[in-house]
Each structure stands twice: as C-alpha cells, then as structure tokens.
C-alpha positions in Angstrom: 0.0 -14.4 7.3 1.1 -16.9 4.7 1.4 -16.1 1.0 3.0 -17.5 -2.1 5.5 -15.5 -4.0 4.0 -13.7 -7.1 6.7 -15.6 -9.1 5.2 -19.0 -8.2 3.6 -20.9 -11.0 1.4 -24.1 -11.1 4.5 -26.3 -11.3 5.9 -24.7 -8.1 2.6 -25.2 -6.3 2.4 -28.8 -7.4 5.7 -29.5 -5.7 4.2 -28.7 -2.3 1.9 -31.7 -2.4 -1.2 -31.9 -0.2 0.6 -30.6 2.9 3.6 -28.3 3.7 5.4 -26.9 6.7 5.3 -23.4 7.9 8.4 -22.5 9.9 7.9 -19.8 12.6 10.6 -18.0 14.6 9.8 -16.3 17.9 11.9 -14.0 20.0 11.3 -13.3 23.7 13.2 -11.2 26.3 12.7 -10.6 30.0 12.1 -6.8 30.3 13.3 -6.4 33.9 15.9 -3.6 33.9 14.7 -2.6 30.4 11.4 -0.9 31.5 12.3 2.4 29.9 12.6 0.8 26.4 9.8 -0.1 23.9 9.4 -3.8 23.4 11.1 -3.5 20.0 14.2 -1.8 21.5 14.3 -4.2 24.4 14.4 -7.1 21.9 17.2 -5.5 20.0 19.2 -4.9 23.2 19.0 -8.6 24.0 19.4 -10.0 20.5 21.0 -7.5 18.2 23.3 -5.5 20.6 21.6 -2.1 20.0 18.4 -0.1 20.1 18.4 1.4 16.6 16.6 -1.2 14.5 13.1 -2.6 14.8 13.3 -6.2 16.0 10.2 -7.5 14.1 11.6 -6.1 10.9 14.9 -7.9 11.6 13.0 -11.2 12.0 11.3 -10.7 8.6 14.6 -9.8 7.1 16.2 -13.1 8.3 13.5 -15.2 6.8 13.3 -13.3 3.5 17.0 -13.3 2.9 17.1 -17.0 3.4 14.7 -17.2 0.4 16.7 -14.7 -1.6 14.0 -12.1 -1.5 15.2 -8.5 -0.9 13.8 -6.7 2.1 14.3 -3.0 2.8 13.6 -1.3 6.1 12.8 2.4 5.6 12.2 5.2 8.1 12.0 8.4 5.9 10.5 9.7 2.6 13.7 9.5 0.6 14.4 5.9 1.6 10.8 4.9 0.8 10.8 6.6 -2.6 14.0 4.7 -3.5 12.8 1.4 -2.2 9.6 1.6 -4.3 11.7 1.6 -7.4 12.9 -2.0 -7.1 11.3 -5.4 -6.6 11.0 -6.7 -3.0 9.4 -6.2 0.4 9.5 -2.7 2.0 9.0 -2.3 5.7 7.9 1.2 6.8 8.7 1.4 10.5 8.2 5.1 11.2 5.5 7.7 10.3 6.5 9.4 7.1 5.3 12.6 5.3 6.0 12.9 1.6 6.1 16.1 -0.4 5.9 14.7 -3.9 4.2 11.7 -5.6 6.1 8.5 -5.4 6.1 6.2 -8.5 6.1 2.4 -8.8 7.2 1.7 -12.4 5.8 -0.9 -14.8 7.2 -4.4 -14.3 8.1 -3.6 -10.7 6.6 -5.6 -7.8 6.5 -4.2 -4.3 5.1 -5.4 -1.0 4.8 -2.4 1.3 4.3 -3.4 4.9 3.2 -0.7 7.4 4.8 -1.6 10.7 2.4 0.5 12.9 3.3 3.4 10.6 1.3 6.0 8.8 2.1 7.7 5.4 0.8 11.2 4.6 1.1 13.9 2.0 1.6 17.5 3.2 2.5 20.1 0.6 0.6 22.5 -1.6 0.0 20.7 -4.9 -0.1 24.1 -6.7 -3.1 23.3 -8.8 -1.7 20.1 -10.4 -2.5 16.4 -10.3 -0.9 14.6 -7.4 -1.0 11.5 -5.2 1.0 9.8 -2.5 1.6 6.8 -4.7 1.2 6.4 -8.5 1.3 2.7 -9.1 2.0 1.4 -12.6 3.4 -2.0 -11.4 2.3 -4.4 -8.7 1.8 -3.0 -5.3 0.5 -4.8 -2.2 -0.2 -2.9 1.0 -0.4 -4.8 4.3 0.5 -4.4 8.0 -1.1 -1.8 10.2 -1.3 1.9 9.2 -3.0 4.7 7.3 -2.3 6.5 4.1 -3.7 10.1 4.3 -4.0 12.8 1.6 -5.5 16.3 2.1 -4.9 18.4 -1.0 -4.4 22.1 -0.3 -5.3 23.1 -3.8 -7.9 20.6 -5.2 -9.8 21.4 -8.4 -13.2 22.6 -7.2 -14.7 22.9 -10.8 -17.9 21.1 -11.6 -15.8 19.2 -14.2 -12.4 18.9 -12.6 -9.3 19.1 -14.8 -7.0 17.3 -12.4 -7.2 14.8 -9.6 -5.7 14.8 -6.1 -5.7 11.2 -5.0 -4.2 9.2 -2.2 -3.4 6.3 -4.6 -3.6 6.4 -8.4 -3.5 2.9 -9.9 -3.0 1.8 -13.5 -1.2 -1.4 -12.5 -2.2 -4.1 -10.0 -3.0 -3.0 -6.5 -3.9 -5.1 -3.5 -4.9 -3.7 -0.1 -5.0 -6.1 2.9 -6.8 -5.9 6.2 -5.2 -3.4 8.7 -4.6 -0.7 6.0 -6.7 2.4 5.8 -6.5 4.8 2.8 -8.0 8.2 3.4 -8.6 11.3 1.2 -9.9 14.4 3.0 -9.8 16.7 0.0 -12.7 18.8 -1.2 -12.2 18.5 -5.0 -14.6 16.4 -7.0 -11.7 14.4 -8.4 -10.2 13.5 -5.1 -10.2 9.7 -4.5 -8.8 7.5 -1.8 -8.1 5.1 -4.7 -8.4 6.1 -8.4 -8.4 2.8 -10.2 -7.7 2.4 -13.9 -6.1 -1.1 -13.5 -6.7 -4.2 -11.4 -7.6 -3.6 -7.7 -8.2 -6.2 -5.0 -9.6 -4.9 -1.7 -9.0 -7.7 0.9 -10.4 -6.3 4.1 -8.9 -2.8 4.1 -10.7 0.5 4.4 -11.2 3.3 1.8 -12.6 6.5 3.1 -13.0 10.0 1.6 -14.7 13.4 2.2 -16.0 13.2 -1.4 -15.5 9.9 -3.3 -13.6 7.0 -1.9 -13.2 4.9 -5.0 -13.3 5.6 -8.7 -13.2 2.7 -11.2 -12.7 4.2 -14.6 -12.0 2.7 -18.0 -10.7 4.6 -21.0 -8.2 2.8 -23.3 -7.2 0.1 -20.9 -7.7 -3.5 -21.9 -8.5 -4.7 -18.4 -10.0 -2.7 -15.5 -11.1 -4.7 -12.5 -12.3 -4.1 -9.0 -12.7 -7.1 -6.7 -13.7 -6.6 -3.0 -13.2 -9.6 -0.7 -14.2 -7.8 2.5 -13.5 -4.4 3.9 -15.1 -1.0 3.9 -15.6 1.7 1.3 -17.2 4.9 2.6 -17.6 8.6 1.6 -20.2 11.1 0.4 -20.0 9.0 -2.7 -18.5 5.6 -1.7 -17.8 4.4 -5.2 -18.1 5.8 -8.8 -18.1 3.5 -11.8 -17.2 5.7 -14.7 -18.0 4.3 -18.1 -15.9 5.4 -21.2 -19.1 6.0 -23.2 -22.6 4.6 -23.8 -21.4 1.1 -24.7 -21.9 -1.1 -21.6 -19.7 -3.8 -23.0 -16.7 -1.4 -22.4 -17.5 -1.1 -18.7 -15.0 -2.0 -16.1 -15.5 -5.3 -14.4 -16.7 -5.3 -10.8 
C-alpha cells in the first residue's frame, strides 16, 4: 500500500516527476528451533533480541521514523485512547475492548492500522449516546480487523432520543479494504457509521442489525459520502436523512 502524506500539496507532488522509487524492506528468518513461536515472535528473536514486540510493527516504525512521522504501537484501551489524541500512525496489535467512547479531536489526523486486531465496545451505556470512536478530526482505518458495537441499552423508541453507534463522524473518515465495522444493536438509532461529515468508503464493510449507515445533514456546511468499492448491508443498509424539505440542503452522495 502506497499513500501520500495528508500534508503533501501540489508543489510536493510536482517534485516527484513522472516516476519515483518505492523502497521496500523485507525480513526473513529460518524457523528451525523456533517452531513454538508465532512468526512475529520468531522474527523478533532473530532481529530484535526479544519476543515482546510485533516485528511487522517494528518495520513500519523504522520507515516512518526516517520520515519524521510519529508511529505508536498500542496493545490496550488506555494506550489506544491516548494515541488517538495526537497526530500520527497508530498500530493496534492486540484485540482491545473499550468501556467508553474514544475521541479524535478537531485538527487531529490519525491513521489507525489494525494489525490482525479487533476493537469492540462492551459496557452498559446506561441509556446514553455512545460509540467506540467519535471522530471530529481526520481518521483513516486500514489493515485487517473488525470494530464491533452491541449496545446493552439502545433507545427502542419509535423516534430515538440518543444513538448507539460504532463510529460517529463529524470530521473526515476513510475506511480501507480489510476493515469491517459492525453494529449489532437493536435501537433504531444504532449505526455502524453515523456520518455528519466527510466519509470515504474504499472497499471496507459496514454491517448492522438495523441500519448500517446514516448520512445526515443539519447545520454542517459539507456532508459527503463517497463509496469506492466495499459493502454496506443491514435491515436498512443506508439512510439519507434530509434536514427538511429543501432538497438543495441534502448531503452529497
């Protein structure tokens, strides 16, 4: 996977010319006498002198640090919540269960890479709005893993007063192939992604027991959903909610 930094502008791209090099680093290790270890730990025994870190994450860290981009490897909920508060790449290398909504603030840009790791929400929301992630900044989800939310106390009213979402987005959200976002809640306002900002679905999967995707516009200047491949499924796959009867105010799809 090759991507330009979000900080790149037209002048930066022009410097590349018509061609450019992509440097690749590969590690390999003979596993004889290391059969009891996972491949990641076997690599670390050979190259890093220990079994604690995930070798693929170490490779990414080497490359990113050479470009001055911060990379944080996280393995639990507290580390993840802290990492989402700052710009950079976050590598989630273990399955994590969170007990409260994690926030990405405005003007914060995060690339969250799931390294064969799942993220779930498991706590009674006590009749309040909740989500695994509330994104107000720029969030990109990639790698391989699933985000799952099943609310214990969703609003079952015909007109719900609060939502129980997997991801709530008022900023810019991008979901790449390999990532699945699920919502198994019963409430009418329970969305895999509740989008009030800009959302690019680039091959990932949204799935829900009720509605997988809501795209709603109230007072926002720009609400956009762009799908470049992927899957959206649910009893109601997608709901486009207008702010009123004026079609010119509708979100852009």
